[in-house]
N, C-alpha and C positions, 0 to 999 in steps of 0.2 A: 775531125770534123766533123762531127757531133755540131761543136758551139761555132763553126762559121757554117752552117745552115742552117743552124737554129738562130745567128747575124742577119742571113741574106733574108731571112724571109721577116724577122723583125722588124728593118730598117722600114722596107716600103712600106710596110704596116703603119711604123711610128709616123714615116710622111701626113701619109694619109690620112690619120687623125690629129691634125697639127690643124692650127688655127692658119687660115690662108693671112697672107704676109699681106699688111695693108699697102698699097699702095700712094703715095701724095697723094690728095689732088690739089686742083687748083680750086685758091682760095673766093670764097665768094662775092661777088662783085656786091660792092653798094651798092643804094639808090644813092642820084646825086639831087642837090641842092632842087637846082628842076622839076626830076623825077617828082621830088614828097610837094613842091607844088602846084607840081599837077594833080595828084593826089589828092590835094587837099581839096583844091579849085571842085572836081570832079564832086566828089561827097558831101561837099558845099551844094554847088548845084540842087544833089539827087534830093538830099534833105529838104529842099526849099520849096520841089516836084510833092516832095509827102509831106510839108506841112498843111494842117486845116486853113481853109482859109474861111475866111466870113461870109454868111447867108448877104446875097446882095437885103436891101430897104429890111434888113430886122433891126426888131427892135430892141433894146435891151433892158433883160426881165427885169436887173436887178435898177432897174431908174422905170420902167414903168408900172410895177404891181406893187405899191408903195400902200402896206397898209394902215386902213383908217383909226385914227387914235385915236386915243379909251374913251375919248369926250364924247366925240363922235359916234361912237358906237353906243352909248348910255342913256340912260337919265338922271337926273339929279331932283332926290327928294332932301329939301333943306328947310330949318324952323329951329331959332332959337339959336343963332350961330352954332351950330352944325347940321352937315350933310351926307349923304351919302350917296353911290349911283351904286344904281343896277341895270342889269341889258338894257339896247331897245327892246320894245312889247310887251317889259314885264309887269309894266303896270297895262292892268284889263280896266278900272275903273279912276279916272280925273273926274267928280265932278268941278262943277264953276268956280263955288266958293272957296275952292283949296288952290285953284290954278297957282297964286303966289309963292305956295309950298315950294311947285316944281321946275323952280330954278336956283340958281347958283348967286345965291349973296355975300355980299363983298366983308372980309373978315371970317367967311364961312369955313370952320377945323372940318377937315375929311377925316370920317370914321368906317371902320365894318358893318357892317348894313346889320346884324345883331345886334349891335355897341346903339344903331341907332334905332331901330325896330323896339329895343327893349326901353329906349325912352320917349318912343313916339305911340304905342298903344292906344292912343283912345285915339286917334283917326288914321291909325294903318291899319289893317284888316289884310288876311293873308288868304291865299288862297290853294287847296292846295291843288297839281295836276298834276295827273300822269304825262309818262315819255309820249303817250301818242298823241293824248292834247294838245301838250306843247310841239306836236310837229305836223300837227295840221291833221292830221290824219283821220281825225277822231273827232266830233259835237261835246259841247258840254250838255251836259244835261238841262232836266227845261229847267226846270228845279236854283243849280247854281246860275243858271240866268236869270230869272229871275228875283236873284233875291243879290244879282249884279246891278241888275237895274233902281232897287229902290234903294238901294246902298248910297250915306251920306259919305261917305271913307274913302279915300284912294284903296285900292281895293291889286293886290301885288302878287301875280302867278309865282309859284311856290312849289319846285321838287326837294325831296328828301329835307327840309326845312328853310333852303336859297332861294334868290328867284331864280325866273329864267323866261326867255324870252317865251313867247305866243306867240307862235306863225300863225296864218290865215288858214280856215279848212282849208284842203285841198278836194277834195271830192263834195261839196255838199250835197243833201240827199237828196233824191231826184222825187217833185212830185208826184206821190200815185194823180194814174192817168188810168182813166175807166177804161174798161177795152168796150174796144166797137162790135156794134151788134154784128153778128151773126147774120149774111142774109137768107 
């Protein structure tokens, strides 16, 4: 009897803990060809709406802002079949007697600034400038201006030994005005 009582209690517990039997479900319905094509058309329409459209009257930046050529940004010094290029505005003194040396002659061989300067120290002088002077923020000293005016050599502005462009003075020094008389 104890065994029967035990089985009557154990069987309902075992059934309660058992996993529920899986009920066969209906197979999933697969989409038809027409439904797939309709989804594809909708996705393409949404992608077209999200696409970036070019601005009207926009200029193509790759065609409009072409950098200037190296020759147009440089000045040429040439003598005895050897030539070099320096940046525009690097030559700060151009004597009339040496103007023919500031154009490229036929058959001239292009060399670096240092090689050209070493070979032509007789008619080229350098003037070391500060970065502030090159940017046009600081004027040249009175002494430098006087030496430039009296020089018969081509003078090239240099910064740390290399030619550099010298921009015009941005803020010329204002002339001192006499104070107004007090009434």
